[in-house]
C-alpha positions in Angstrom: 1.2 -6.9 9.4 -2.4 -6.6 7.7 -1.8 -7.7 4.1 -4.2 -5.8 1.9 -2.9 -7.2 -1.6 -0.3 -9.8 -3.1 0.6 -9.8 -6.7 4.1 -10.3 -8.8 6.2 -10.7 -5.9 4.9 -7.5 -4.5 3.0 -7.2 -1.0 0.9 -4.6 0.0 0.0 -3.6 3.5 -1.2 -0.9 6.1 -0.2 -1.3 9.6 -2.4 -0.5 12.6 -0.1 1.7 14.4 0.5 4.2 11.7 0.3 7.9 12.1 0.7 10.7 9.6 -0.6 11.0 6.4 -2.5 8.2 4.8 0.0 6.0 3.4 1.0 2.2 2.7 3.8 -0.2 2.5 5.0 -2.2 -0.5 7.3 -5.0 -0.2 9.3 -6.6 -3.0 12.4 -8.7 -3.1 13.8 -7.6 0.4 13.3 -4.0 -0.4 10.5 -1.7 0.8 8.7 1.6 -0.2 6.1 3.5 1.4 3.5 5.5 -0.8 1.4 8.2 0.1 -2.6 7.4 -0.7 -3.3 11.0 -1.7 -1.0 11.8 -4.1 0.3 8.5 -4.9 4.3 9.2 -4.4 6.9 7.2 -3.0 7.8 8.9 0.3 10.1 6.7 1.9 12.5 3.6 1.1 13.6 2.3 -2.2 12.2 0.1 -5.0 13.1 -0.7 -8.4 11.9 1.4 -10.7 9.2 -1.4 -12.4 8.0 -2.2 -9.4 7.1 1.5 -8.1 5.2 1.5 -11.6 3.5 -1.4 -11.0 2.4 -0.3 -7.5 1.4 3.0 -8.6 -0.8 1.4 -11.6 -2.4 -0.7 -8.8 -3.0 2.0 -6.2 -4.3 4.4 -9.0 -7.2 2.1 -9.3 -7.7 1.2 -5.8 -7.1 4.7 -4.1 -10.8 4.5 -2.4 -10.4 1.1 -1.3 -6.9 2.4 0.4 -8.3 5.4 2.1 -11.1 3.0 3.5 -8.6 0.7 4.9 -6.6 3.4 6.4 -9.4 4.8 8.1 -10.2 1.1 9.5 -6.8 0.7 10.5 -6.8 4.1 12.4 -10.0 2.5 14.5 -8.3 -0.9 14.9 -11.0 -2.4 12.8 -10.3 -5.6 10.5 -8.8 -4.4 6.8 -10.5 -5.3 3.5 -8.4 -7.3 0.9 -8.2 -5.6 -2.2 -7.8 -7.3 -5.7 -4.3 -7.7 -7.0 -2.7 -6.3 -10.0 -3.9 -8.4 -13.2 
């Protein structure tokens, strides 16, 4: 489970064996959500509204880095860390 970023109890990951549309995973307090990178939508799972807002705020600022990491994961290359939301 390659971790890209961690902030405010939220862990952001992209998995190497992913398929489908470019997306990332967010985990918080035992809950999980999957977000599309291209349109920044929660496409699977359930997270508190406040956490969804924080994840989307972070992802908006790092969309290009997320897409680069998606491409790296598809090619089984090491991922690069992304700055947390501050």
